[in-house]
C-alpha positions as CSV (number, residue, x, y, z in Angstrom):
1,M,-43.8,-12.7,6.0
2,K,-44.5,-15.5,3.6
3,E,-43.2,-18.9,4.4
4,N,-39.7,-18.7,2.9
5,T,-36.9,-21.1,3.7
6,I,-34.4,-19.9,6.2
7,E,-31.9,-19.4,3.3
8,E,-34.3,-17.1,1.5
9,K,-35.1,-15.2,4.7
10,S,-31.4,-14.7,5.4
11,I,-30.7,-13.5,1.8
12,D,-33.7,-11.1,2.0
13,T,-32.5,-9.8,5.3
14,I,-29.2,-8.9,3.7
15,R,-31.1,-7.2,0.9
16,C,-33.4,-5.3,3.1
17,L,-30.7,-4.1,5.5
18,A,-28.9,-2.7,2.4
19,M,-32.0,-0.9,1.1
20,D,-32.9,0.5,4.5
21,A,-29.4,1.7,5.4
22,V,-28.8,3.4,2.0
23,Q,-32.3,5.0,2.2
24,K,-31.7,6.3,5.8
25,A,-28.3,7.7,4.8
26,N,-29.8,9.1,1.6
27,S,-26.6,8.0,0.0
28,G,-25.0,4.8,-1.2
29,H,-25.4,1.8,-3.6
30,P,-28.3,-0.6,-2.8
31,G,-28.5,-2.5,-6.1
32,T,-25.4,-4.5,-6.0
33,P,-25.9,-5.8,-2.4
34,M,-29.4,-6.9,-3.5
35,A,-28.0,-8.7,-6.5
36,L,-25.1,-10.4,-4.8
37,A,-26.8,-11.4,-1.5
38,P,-27.2,-15.1,-2.6
39,A,-23.6,-15.4,-3.7
40,A,-22.4,-13.8,-0.5
41,Y,-24.7,-15.8,1.7
42,S,-23.5,-19.1,0.1
43,L,-19.8,-18.1,0.6
44,W,-20.1,-16.9,4.1
45,M,-22.4,-19.7,5.4
46,D,-20.8,-22.7,3.7
47,H,-17.2,-21.9,2.6
48,L,-15.6,-18.9,4.3
49,S,-13.6,-19.8,7.4
50,F,-13.6,-17.0,10.0
51,N,-14.1,-16.4,13.7
52,P,-16.0,-13.2,14.6
53,A,-14.6,-13.4,18.2
54,D,-11.1,-13.0,16.7
55,P,-11.3,-11.2,13.4
56,K,-7.5,-11.3,13.0
57,W,-7.1,-15.1,13.5
58,F,-4.2,-15.8,11.2
59,N,-5.5,-18.9,9.4
60,R,-8.8,-17.4,8.5
61,D,-9.9,-17.1,4.9
62,R,-9.7,-13.5,3.5
63,F,-12.7,-11.9,1.8
64,I,-12.2,-8.9,-0.4
65,L,-15.0,-6.8,-1.7
66,S,-13.2,-5.2,-4.6
67,N,-16.5,-3.5,-5.7
68,G,-16.3,-1.5,-2.5
69,H,-19.3,0.6,-3.3
70,A,-21.4,-2.4,-2.4
71,S,-20.2,-2.0,1.2
72,M,-23.6,-2.6,2.8
73,L,-23.4,-6.2,1.5
74,Q,-20.3,-6.7,3.7
75,Y,-21.6,-4.8,6.7
76,A,-24.8,-6.8,6.7
77,L,-22.9,-10.0,6.6
78,L,-20.5,-8.9,9.4
79,H,-23.5,-7.9,11.5
80,L,-25.5,-11.1,10.9
81,T,-22.5,-13.5,11.4
82,G,-21.6,-12.1,14.7
83,F,-18.8,-9.6,14.2
84,P,-18.9,-6.5,16.5
85,I,-21.0,-4.5,14.1
86,S,-24.3,-3.6,15.7
87,L,-27.7,-2.8,14.1
88,D,-27.1,0.8,15.2
89,D,-23.9,0.7,13.2
90,I,-25.9,-0.4,10.2
91,K,-28.3,2.5,10.8
92,N,-25.4,4.9,11.0
93,F,-24.1,3.9,7.5
94,R,-22.0,6.7,6.0
95,Q,-22.4,9.0,9.0
96,W,-19.7,11.0,10.9
97,G,-17.8,8.8,13.3
98,S,-19.5,5.6,12.1
99,N,-17.6,2.3,11.6
100,T,-19.7,1.6,8.5
101,P,-18.3,4.2,6.0
102,G,-19.3,4.5,2.4
103,H,-16.5,2.1,1.3
104,P,-14.9,-0.6,3.4
105,E,-12.0,0.7,5.4
106,Y,-9.3,-1.4,7.0
107,H,-8.5,-0.5,10.7
108,L,-11.9,1.0,11.1
109,T,-14.4,-1.9,10.7
110,P,-13.7,-5.3,12.3
111,G,-13.6,-8.0,9.6
112,I,-12.5,-5.7,6.8
113,E,-9.3,-7.1,5.2
114,T,-8.4,-4.1,3.1
115,T,-9.6,-0.7,2.1
116,T,-11.4,-0.7,-1.2
117,G,-13.1,1.9,-3.2
118,P,-11.0,2.8,-6.3
119,L,-12.0,-0.1,-8.6
120,G,-9.4,-2.7,-9.4
121,Q,-7.5,-2.1,-6.1
122,G,-9.2,-4.9,-4.2
123,I,-8.4,-7.6,-6.8
124,M,-4.8,-6.5,-7.0
125,T,-4.4,-6.4,-3.2
126,A,-6.0,-9.9,-3.1
127,V,-3.3,-11.2,-5.4
128,G,-0.7,-10.2,-2.8
129,M,-2.6,-11.9,0.0
130,A,-2.7,-15.1,-2.1
131,M,1.0,-14.8,-2.7
132,A,1.6,-14.4,1.0
133,E,-0.4,-17.5,1.8
134,A,1.5,-19.5,-0.8
135,H,4.9,-18.2,0.5
136,M,4.1,-18.8,4.2
137,A,2.7,-22.3,3.4
138,A,5.8,-23.3,1.4
139,S,8.1,-21.9,4.1
140,F,6.4,-23.5,7.2
141,N,4.1,-26.3,6.4
142,K,5.2,-29.9,7.1
143,E,3.7,-33.3,6.5
144,G,0.6,-33.4,8.7
145,F,1.1,-29.8,9.8
146,K,-0.7,-27.4,7.5
147,I,-0.4,-24.4,9.8
148,V,-0.9,-22.1,6.8
149,D,-3.9,-23.1,4.8
150,H,-6.5,-20.6,3.7
151,Y,-8.2,-19.1,0.7
152,T,-8.5,-15.5,-0.6
153,Y,-12.0,-14.8,-2.0
154,V,-12.7,-11.7,-4.0
155,F,-16.0,-10.2,-5.3
156,C,-15.5,-7.9,-8.2
157,S,-17.6,-5.9,-10.7
158,D,-17.5,-4.9,-14.3
159,G,-15.9,-1.7,-13.2
160,D,-13.0,-3.6,-11.6
161,L,-12.5,-5.5,-14.9
162,M,-12.7,-2.4,-17.0
163,E,-9.8,-0.9,-15.1
164,G,-6.4,-1.7,-16.5
165,A,-5.4,-2.7,-13.0
166,S,-7.4,-5.9,-13.4
167,H,-5.2,-6.9,-16.3
168,E,-2.1,-6.7,-14.2
169,A,-3.8,-8.6,-11.4
170,G,-5.2,-11.3,-13.7
171,S,-1.9,-11.7,-15.7
172,L,0.3,-12.0,-12.7
173,A,-2.0,-14.3,-10.7
174,G,-2.4,-16.7,-13.6
175,H,1.3,-16.7,-14.3
176,L,2.0,-17.6,-10.7
177,G,-0.7,-20.3,-10.5
178,L,-2.3,-19.0,-7.3
179,G,-4.8,-21.8,-6.8
180,K,-6.1,-20.4,-3.5
181,L,-7.3,-17.2,-5.1
182,I,-11.0,-17.4,-6.0
183,C,-12.8,-14.5,-7.6
184,L,-16.5,-14.0,-8.3
185,Y,-17.4,-11.6,-11.1
186,D,-20.7,-9.9,-10.6
187,D,-21.8,-9.6,-14.2
188,N,-24.9,-7.3,-13.7
189,H,-24.6,-5.4,-17.0
190,I,-25.0,-2.0,-15.3
191,S,-22.6,0.8,-14.6
192,I,-23.3,4.4,-13.6
193,E,-24.0,5.7,-17.1
194,G,-26.4,2.8,-18.0
195,N,-26.1,-0.6,-19.5
196,T,-22.5,-1.7,-19.9
197,S,-23.1,-2.5,-23.5
198,I,-22.4,1.2,-24.3
199,T,-18.8,0.8,-23.3
200,Y,-17.9,-2.8,-22.6
201,S,-18.1,-6.0,-24.7
202,D,-15.2,-8.1,-23.4
203,D,-15.5,-11.9,-23.4
204,V,-14.4,-12.2,-19.8
205,A,-14.3,-16.0,-19.8
206,K,-11.9,-16.0,-22.8
207,R,-9.9,-13.2,-21.3
208,F,-9.2,-15.0,-18.0
209,E,-8.7,-18.3,-19.7
210,A,-5.9,-16.5,-21.7
211,Y,-4.5,-15.5,-18.3
212,H,-4.4,-19.2,-17.4
213,W,-7.2,-19.0,-14.9
214,H,-9.8,-21.7,-14.3
215,V,-13.1,-20.2,-15.4
216,I,-16.6,-21.2,-14.3
217,D,-19.4,-19.5,-16.1
218,L,-22.6,-19.9,-14.2
219,G,-24.7,-17.8,-16.5
220,D,-28.0,-16.3,-15.3
221,R,-28.0,-18.1,-11.9
222,G,-27.5,-15.3,-9.5
223,N,-30.2,-16.7,-7.1
224,D,-29.2,-20.3,-7.3
225,I,-27.3,-20.8,-4.1
226,K,-26.8,-24.5,-4.8
227,A,-25.1,-23.8,-8.1
228,I,-23.0,-21.0,-6.6
229,S,-21.9,-23.3,-3.7
230,E,-20.9,-26.0,-6.2
231,A,-18.8,-23.5,-8.1
232,Y,-16.9,-22.6,-4.9
233,D,-16.3,-26.3,-4.3
234,E,-15.1,-26.8,-7.8
235,A,-12.8,-23.8,-7.5
236,K,-11.2,-25.2,-4.3
237,K,-10.4,-28.4,-6.1
238,V,-8.3,-26.6,-8.7
239,T,-5.0,-26.2,-7.0
240,G,-2.7,-24.9,-9.8
241,Q,-4.8,-22.0,-11.1
242,P,-6.8,-19.1,-9.7
243,T,-10.5,-19.3,-10.4
244,M,-12.8,-16.8,-11.9
245,I,-16.5,-17.5,-11.3
246,I,-18.7,-15.5,-13.7
247,L,-22.2,-14.9,-12.4
248,R,-25.0,-13.0,-14.1
249,T,-26.9,-11.1,-11.5
250,H,-29.7,-8.5,-11.6
251,I,-28.9,-5.2,-9.9
252,G,-31.6,-4.1,-7.6
253,Y,-33.2,-7.6,-7.7
254,G,-36.9,-7.5,-6.8
255,S,-37.3,-3.7,-7.4
256,P,-40.3,-3.5,-9.7
257,H,-39.2,-0.3,-11.4
258,K,-35.4,-0.1,-10.9
259,Q,-34.1,-3.7,-11.3
260,D,-31.6,-3.9,-14.1
261,T,-31.3,-0.2,-14.4
262,A,-28.6,2.4,-13.5
263,A,-31.1,3.9,-11.0
264,A,-30.5,1.0,-8.7
265,H,-26.7,1.5,-8.7
266,G,-25.7,4.6,-6.8
267,S,-28.8,6.1,-5.3
268,P,-31.4,5.2,-2.7
269,L,-34.4,3.3,-4.2
270,G,-36.9,5.6,-2.5
271,E,-39.4,4.8,0.3
272,E,-42.2,3.7,-2.0
273,E,-39.9,1.5,-4.2
274,I,-38.5,-0.1,-1.1
275,K,-42.0,-1.0,0.1
276,L,-42.8,-2.5,-3.3
277,T,-39.6,-4.5,-3.3
278,K,-40.2,-5.8,0.2
279,K,-43.7,-6.9,-0.9
280,F,-42.0,-8.8,-3.7
281,Y,-39.8,-10.6,-1.2
282,G,-42.8,-11.3,1.1
283,W,-41.3,-8.9,3.7
284,P,-43.2,-6.6,6.1
285,E,-43.4,-3.5,4.0
286,D,-43.2,-1.0,6.8
287,E,-40.6,-2.7,8.8
288,K,-37.1,-1.1,8.7
289,F,-33.8,-2.8,9.7
290,L,-35.7,-6.0,10.5
291,V,-33.6,-9.0,11.5
292,P,-35.8,-12.0,12.2
293,D,-34.8,-14.0,15.3
294,E,-34.5,-17.2,13.3
295,V,-32.1,-15.5,10.8
296,K,-30.1,-14.1,13.6
297,E,-29.7,-17.5,15.1
298,H,-29.1,-19.3,11.8
299,M,-26.4,-16.9,10.6
300,K,-24.3,-17.2,13.7
301,S,-23.5,-20.8,12.9
302,P,-20.4,-20.2,10.6
303,G,-18.8,-18.1,13.3
304,H,-19.2,-21.0,15.8
305,I,-17.7,-23.3,13.3
306,G,-14.8,-20.9,12.8
307,E,-14.2,-20.7,16.5
308,E,-13.8,-24.4,16.7
309,R,-11.5,-24.4,13.6
310,Q,-9.3,-21.8,15.3
311,K,-9.1,-23.9,18.5
312,A,-8.1,-26.9,16.3
313,W,-5.5,-24.7,14.5
314,T,-4.1,-23.5,17.8
315,A,-3.7,-27.1,19.0
316,L,-2.0,-28.0,15.7
317,C,0.4,-25.1,16.2
318,E,1.2,-26.4,19.7
319,E,2.1,-29.8,18.3
320,Y,4.1,-28.2,15.5
321,K,6.0,-26.2,18.1
322,K,7.0,-29.5,19.9
323,K,8.1,-31.2,16.7
324,Y,9.6,-28.3,14.9
325,P,10.7,-25.8,17.5
326,N,13.0,-23.7,15.3
327,E,10.4,-23.4,12.5
328,A,7.7,-22.5,15.1
329,Q,9.9,-19.8,16.6
330,S,10.5,-18.4,13.1
331,F,6.8,-18.6,12.3
332,E,5.9,-16.7,15.5
333,Q,8.5,-14.0,14.8
334,S,7.2,-13.6,11.3
335,L,3.7,-13.1,12.5
336,S,4.8,-10.6,15.2
337,Q,7.3,-8.9,12.8
338,K,9.7,-8.9,15.8
339,L,13.3,-8.1,14.8
340,P,16.2,-10.0,16.4
341,E,18.2,-8.2,19.0
342,G,21.0,-6.1,17.5
343,W,19.7,-6.6,13.9
344,E,20.9,-3.1,12.9
345,K,24.5,-4.2,13.4
346,V,24.4,-6.0,10.1
347,L,24.0,-2.7,8.2
348,P,27.1,-1.9,6.2
349,V,29.4,1.0,7.0
350,Y,31.3,2.8,4.3
351,K,34.5,4.9,4.2
352,P,35.6,7.4,1.6
353,I,38.3,5.0,0.5
354,D,35.6,2.7,-0.8
355,G,35.0,5.3,-3.6
356,P,31.9,6.9,-4.9
357,K,28.8,4.7,-4.8
358,A,25.3,5.0,-6.1
359,T,22.7,4.9,-3.3
360,R,20.8,2.3,-5.3
361,S,23.9,0.0,-5.0
362,V,24.0,0.6,-1.2
363,S,20.4,-0.5,-1.1
364,S,21.4,-3.8,-2.7
365,D,24.1,-4.2,0.0
366,V,21.6,-3.5,2.7
367,I,18.9,-5.9,1.4
368,N,21.4,-8.7,1.2
369,A,22.8,-7.9,4.7
370,L,19.2,-7.9,6.1
371,A,18.0,-11.0,4.3
372,P,19.5,-13.6,6.7
373,V,18.2,-11.8,9.8
374,M,14.8,-11.0,8.3
375,P,13.8,-14.2,6.6
376,R,10.4,-12.8,5.6
377,L,11.8,-9.8,3.9
378,M,10.5,-10.3,0.4
379,G,10.1,-8.2,-2.8
380,G,11.3,-7.3,-6.2
381,S,11.0,-4.8,-9.0
382,G,8.9,-4.0,-12.0
383,D,11.3,-5.7,-14.5
384,L,14.1,-3.4,-13.5
385,E,16.2,-5.5,-11.1
386,P,19.5,-4.9,-12.9
387,S,18.9,-1.2,-12.4
388,T,17.1,-1.1,-9.1
389,E,19.5,-3.7,-7.7
390,T,16.9,-5.3,-5.4
391,M,17.7,-9.0,-5.7
392,I,18.1,-11.2,-2.6
393,K,21.1,-13.1,-3.8
394,S,20.6,-16.1,-1.6
395,S,17.1,-16.8,-3.0
396,G,15.5,-17.5,-6.3
397,Y,12.4,-16.1,-7.9
398,F,8.9,-16.7,-6.3
399,A,7.1,-18.9,-8.9
400,A,4.7,-21.8,-9.1
401,G,6.3,-24.7,-7.3
402,K,8.9,-22.3,-5.8
403,Y,6.7,-20.3,-3.5
404,E,9.4,-20.4,-0.8
405,N,11.6,-18.0,-2.8
406,R,11.7,-14.4,-1.8
407,N,12.4,-12.5,-5.0
408,I,9.3,-11.4,-6.9
409,A,9.6,-10.8,-10.7
410,W,6.6,-8.4,-11.0
411,G,7.2,-7.7,-14.6
412,V,6.3,-4.4,-16.2
413,R,3.3,-4.1,-13.8
414,E,4.0,-1.3,-11.3
415,H,0.4,-0.9,-10.3
416,V,-0.2,-4.5,-9.2
417,M,3.4,-4.6,-7.7
418,C,2.5,-1.9,-5.2
419,A,-1.1,-3.0,-4.6
420,A,0.0,-6.7,-4.1
421,S,2.8,-5.5,-1.8
422,T,0.2,-4.0,0.4
423,G,-1.6,-7.3,0.2
424,L,1.5,-9.1,1.3
425,S,1.7,-6.8,4.3
426,L,-2.0,-7.0,5.2
427,H,-1.9,-10.8,5.1
428,G,0.7,-10.9,7.9
429,G,4.1,-12.6,8.2
430,I,5.8,-10.7,5.3
431,R,7.8,-7.5,5.2
432,P,7.5,-6.4,1.6
433,Y,9.5,-4.0,-0.6
434,A,8.7,-2.9,-4.1
435,A,11.1,-1.2,-6.5
436,T,11.0,0.7,-9.8
437,F,12.3,4.0,-11.2
438,F,11.0,7.0,-9.1
439,I,9.2,8.4,-12.1
440,F,7.1,5.3,-12.4
441,T,5.4,5.9,-9.1
442,D,2.9,7.6,-11.5
443,Y,1.8,4.1,-12.6
444,A,1.2,3.0,-9.0
445,R,0.0,6.1,-7.2
446,P,-3.5,4.8,-6.3
447,A,-2.0,1.7,-4.7
448,I,0.6,3.7,-2.8
449,R,-2.1,6.0,-1.6
450,L,-4.2,3.1,-0.2
451,A,-1.1,1.8,1.6
452,C,-0.8,5.2,3.2
453,I,-4.5,5.3,4.1
454,M,-4.1,1.8,5.7
455,E,-0.7,2.8,7.3
456,Q,0.9,-0.4,6.0
457,P,4.7,-0.6,6.4
458,V,5.6,-1.3,2.8
459,I,9.0,-0.2,1.7
460,Y,9.3,1.4,-1.7
461,V,12.8,1.4,-3.3
462,M,12.6,4.1,-5.9
463,T,15.8,4.6,-7.9
464,H,16.9,7.1,-10.6
465,D,15.8,9.9,-8.3
466,S,16.4,13.0,-10.4
467,I,17.8,14.7,-13.5
468,G,21.0,13.0,-12.3
469,L,20.0,9.9,-14.3
470,G,21.0,11.8,-17.4
471,E,20.5,10.8,-21.0
472,D,17.1,9.0,-20.6
473,G,15.7,12.4,-20.6
474,T,12.4,14.2,-19.9
475,T,10.1,11.1,-19.6
476,H,12.4,9.4,-17.1
477,Q,13.5,12.4,-14.9
478,P,11.2,13.0,-11.9
479,I,10.6,16.7,-11.2
480,E,7.3,17.0,-9.3
481,H,7.4,13.6,-7.6
482,L,9.2,14.5,-4.4
483,A,6.7,17.3,-3.7
484,S,3.6,15.2,-4.6
485,L,4.6,12.2,-2.5
486,R,5.6,14.4,0.4
487,A,2.1,15.7,0.2
488,M,0.6,12.2,0.8
489,P,-0.4,11.7,4.4
490,H,1.3,8.9,6.3
491,M,4.1,8.6,3.7
492,C,7.7,8.9,4.9
493,L,10.0,9.8,2.1
494,I,13.8,9.6,2.5
495,R,16.4,10.8,0.0
496,P,19.8,10.0,1.3
497,A,23.0,11.9,0.3
498,D,25.6,9.2,0.4
499,A,26.2,5.5,1.1
500,N,26.1,5.8,4.9
501,E,22.9,7.9,4.8
502,A,21.4,5.3,2.5
503,A,22.1,2.5,5.0
504,Y,20.5,4.5,7.8
505,A,17.6,5.3,5.5
506,W,16.9,1.5,5.3
507,Q,17.2,1.3,9.1
508,A,14.5,4.0,9.4
509,A,12.3,2.1,6.9
510,I,12.6,-1.2,8.8
511,E,11.9,0.4,12.2
512,R,8.9,2.3,10.9
513,T,5.6,0.4,11.2
514,T,3.0,3.1,11.0
515,G,3.0,3.6,7.2
516,P,4.9,3.2,4.0
517,T,8.5,4.4,3.6
518,M,9.8,5.5,0.2
519,L,13.6,5.4,-0.3
520,V,14.5,7.7,-3.2
521,L,17.9,6.6,-4.5
522,S,20.4,7.8,-7.0
523,R,21.5,6.1,-10.2
524,Q,24.7,8.1,-10.4
525,K,27.6,7.5,-8.0
526,L,27.9,9.9,-5.1
527,P,31.0,10.5,-3.0
528,I,31.1,9.0,0.4
529,F,31.5,11.8,3.0
530,D,34.4,11.6,5.4
531,R,32.5,11.3,8.6
532,A,35.6,12.4,10.6
533,R,35.0,15.8,9.0
534,V,31.2,15.9,8.9
535,A,28.6,14.7,11.3
536,A,27.7,11.0,11.7
537,A,25.1,9.7,9.3
538,N,22.8,8.4,12.0
539,G,21.3,11.9,11.8
540,V,19.2,10.5,9.0
541,L,17.0,8.8,11.7
542,S,16.0,12.3,12.9
543,G,15.1,13.4,9.3
544,A,17.5,16.3,9.2
545,Y,20.8,17.1,10.9
546,I,23.7,19.5,10.9
547,I,26.1,17.6,8.6
548,S,28.6,20.5,8.6
549,P,28.3,23.2,11.2
550,E,29.2,26.8,10.7
551,Q,33.0,27.2,10.8
552,D,35.5,29.4,12.5
553,V,36.1,31.8,9.7
554,L,38.7,34.0,11.5
555,L,41.4,32.7,9.2
556,Y,39.6,34.4,6.3
557,R,38.9,37.7,8.1
558,T,41.2,40.7,8.0
559,E,40.1,42.0,11.4
560,K,39.9,39.8,14.4
561,K,36.3,39.4,15.6
562,D,34.5,37.2,18.0
563,K,33.3,33.9,16.6
564,P,29.7,34.3,15.6
565,S,27.2,32.7,17.9
566,S,25.0,31.5,15.1
567,P,25.5,31.0,11.3
568,D,25.0,33.8,8.8
569,A,23.1,31.4,6.6
570,I,21.9,27.8,6.4
571,L,22.2,25.7,3.3
572,I,19.6,22.8,3.3
573,A,19.9,20.0,0.8
574,T,18.8,16.5,0.1
575,G,20.4,13.6,-1.8
576,S,23.1,14.4,-4.4
577,E,22.7,18.1,-3.8
578,V,24.2,17.9,-0.3
579,E,27.6,17.5,-2.0
580,L,27.0,20.8,-3.7
581,A,26.0,22.5,-0.5
582,L,29.2,21.3,1.3
583,A,31.4,22.6,-1.6
584,A,29.5,25.9,-1.5
585,Q,30.1,26.2,2.2
586,E,33.9,26.1,1.6
587,Q,33.6,28.8,-1.0
588,L,31.5,31.0,1.2
589,M,33.9,30.7,4.1
590,K,36.5,32.3,1.9
591,S,34.2,35.3,1.6
592,E,33.8,35.4,5.4
593,I,30.2,34.2,5.3
594,N,29.7,31.7,8.1
595,V,27.4,29.0,6.7
596,R,25.8,25.9,8.2
597,V,25.0,22.9,6.0
598,V,21.9,20.8,6.9
599,S,21.3,17.4,5.3
600,M,17.5,16.9,5.2
601,P,16.8,13.5,3.8
602,S,13.3,13.2,5.3
603,W,10.8,16.0,6.0
604,E,8.5,13.6,7.7
605,L,11.0,12.2,10.2
606,F,12.2,15.7,11.0
607,R,8.6,16.9,11.7
608,Q,8.4,14.1,14.3
609,Q,11.3,15.5,16.3
610,P,10.8,17.7,19.4
611,Q,10.6,21.4,18.6
612,Q,13.8,21.9,20.6
613,Y,15.7,19.7,18.2
614,Q,14.1,21.3,15.1
615,D,15.1,24.7,16.4
616,R,18.7,23.6,17.1
617,V,19.1,22.3,13.5
618,L,17.2,25.3,11.9
619,P,17.4,28.2,14.4
620,P,14.4,30.5,13.9
621,A,16.6,33.6,14.2
622,V,18.6,32.7,11.0
623,K,16.5,34.1,8.2
624,A,19.0,33.4,5.4
625,R,18.1,29.9,4.4
626,I,18.8,28.4,1.0
627,A,17.4,25.0,0.0
628,I,18.9,23.0,-2.8
629,E,17.1,20.1,-4.5
630,A,17.0,18.9,-8.1
631,A,13.2,18.9,-8.1
632,S,10.1,21.1,-7.8
633,P,10.4,23.8,-5.1
634,Q,6.9,23.3,-3.9
635,G,6.7,22.8,-0.2
636,W,10.1,24.1,0.7
637,E,8.7,27.3,2.2
638,E,8.0,25.3,5.3
639,W,11.7,25.0,6.0
640,I,13.2,28.2,4.4
641,G,10.4,30.6,5.4
642,E,8.9,33.4,3.4
643,N,12.3,35.1,2.9
644,G,14.2,32.0,2.0
645,R,15.5,30.9,-1.4
646,M,15.0,27.6,-3.1
647,I,17.3,26.5,-5.9
648,G,15.4,23.8,-7.7
649,I,13.7,22.9,-11.0
650,S,10.3,24.3,-12.2
651,K,10.4,22.6,-15.7
652,F,10.8,19.1,-17.0
653,G,14.2,17.5,-17.6
654,T,16.1,16.9,-20.8
655,S,18.3,14.3,-22.4
656,A,22.0,15.0,-21.8
657,P,24.8,13.9,-19.5
658,A,23.9,14.5,-15.8
659,K,26.7,17.1,-15.2
660,E,25.6,19.2,-18.2
661,I,21.9,19.1,-17.0
662,Y,22.9,20.3,-13.5
663,Q,25.0,23.1,-15.1
664,H,22.3,24.3,-17.4
665,Y,19.6,24.1,-14.7
666,G,21.6,26.2,-12.3
667,L,22.3,23.5,-9.8
668,T,25.9,24.4,-9.2
669,V,28.2,25.5,-6.4
670,E,28.5,28.9,-8.1
671,A,24.8,29.3,-8.2
672,I,24.5,28.5,-4.5
673,V,27.3,30.8,-3.5
674,S,25.8,33.6,-5.6
675,A,22.3,33.1,-4.1
676,T,23.7,33.1,-0.6
677,K,25.6,36.3,-1.1
678,K,22.6,38.1,-2.5
679,M,20.6,37.0,0.6
680,M,23.3,38.4,2.9
681,I,23.1,41.8,1.1
682,K,19.4,41.9,2.1
């Protein structure tokens, strides 16, 4: 090796590890790690606060690699700075069972703050993390006690900024003045298809200035670690605006034939090209996965500093606890997400005398009942609060200078709303909810999917659940959405049938910590069932329950017979259609057909129940099963079997009053009775 400085040796170590790992895997993206190594080195060595011995230390800085295809950059840094990522892990990049997958994955790799991959997701999630830091700091910090005080750093690419998601992130972060959000844009001029000039000519500086960000344009100084470090320092001094650092880099830096070409982006460089590149660095050409001892020792230093910082922070928290015991207890409860004893007793209970009530309005009641006992419950809607009814009435809007408030005005930005809600959850201390019309999950699906992948307990409050919303028509009436979101692993979807089911749906969502829960709620008012006549609503917690068992139909029979030991048929319904099923049951009784009604608000919760319970609710011997739901029938065969019948909708909605749409689409008591009788003839 030539006599490089320790900084140069460290940067080249990062580059060479990336080249070697991608080459060994025969898959990956070597060029961006090679280009960004100096910027990453400067950040991790001189600015980022972390402790490899405790990757989840709360007051650490967060680092998000939004351009997740450059994952080897982060894995190399994690390995070199002392996180439990071994050289063997680096060698197993992208292999089965490896903790160094193709894109960074939360839960899998120590030190990874969020799963990234789909471009734009990282920067949106980071906005939520910065919001969480601001809220927690405003809620708990005292004079001389900054127990919440850290930054969120993001690396992003041209692909991130091309995605519309970045507009939502940039607009919101600038509006909120999130001064502890610092983003570095890797302006390398290359995308998969070639030079970005074929598709992209934005003036990024002006764009982010228009969002009210502080912008630092370093120009073509991708290897100038002094200038890059000074930019980070400048960014930290700007407290009222997020910062965008624009850095011109050269993808595949040092590769004699592939630098500044698309060939360096998403494919291995090739053995000969790697040798030539290592020669350019002054690196042993035939050495693979080389980490010089002096680099190994040098790059452990920020971890040691972080360990001391954590000790100092822990001591500060102990002093805080002595001086502010109530606040300290609340802080600890927020971090642990521990619920107070008997919290569920605050949930409202409804009686038929209260009159019909939309389940979205019940959700409002529940949110405001929970707010005092869950002080870190925090959320809002995509400019639809008067319709989704998600306001915490005891608090104002989260805004610059008012970060202690708990209502978030996301604006018409459903995508960042859901991605940033995941960031709020990942940061720790916050239990977030996000609301919009159910149909508009289409605008947020990639973010919802990532929350599922990461098993984050975000609560989605999705209102206007069906054709029941009426006159808004085709574009606003969800048809395929229940089926498609039920198909998403780790999602728990709950569609309650009345006010009391809605309250229990919220309880299920609060208690669930292994993934997101989506509450699908009605715009129209639904009758409150008389629980003296039907089963208790806590059956929601089991996903499905016998809301009205098969009846003694002897009164309607001309000949005296023994009471049937099991129902003739089972009607299974969700949401507003449970009312129809109950009414159909009454009609069928008059025809001497003994029918059971099952309310099934959540397939996912029902699947989790013991088989014995499932068989008790849906006895396998009963073949005549009819499902009723104002949505796509896809997936219902799991519950009704091959011979069952599903009364649903296989076409888009239309603009008309809700009752008329139900009538025209065959979602009526008469249709249910007719379908059941036909099944009995079989």
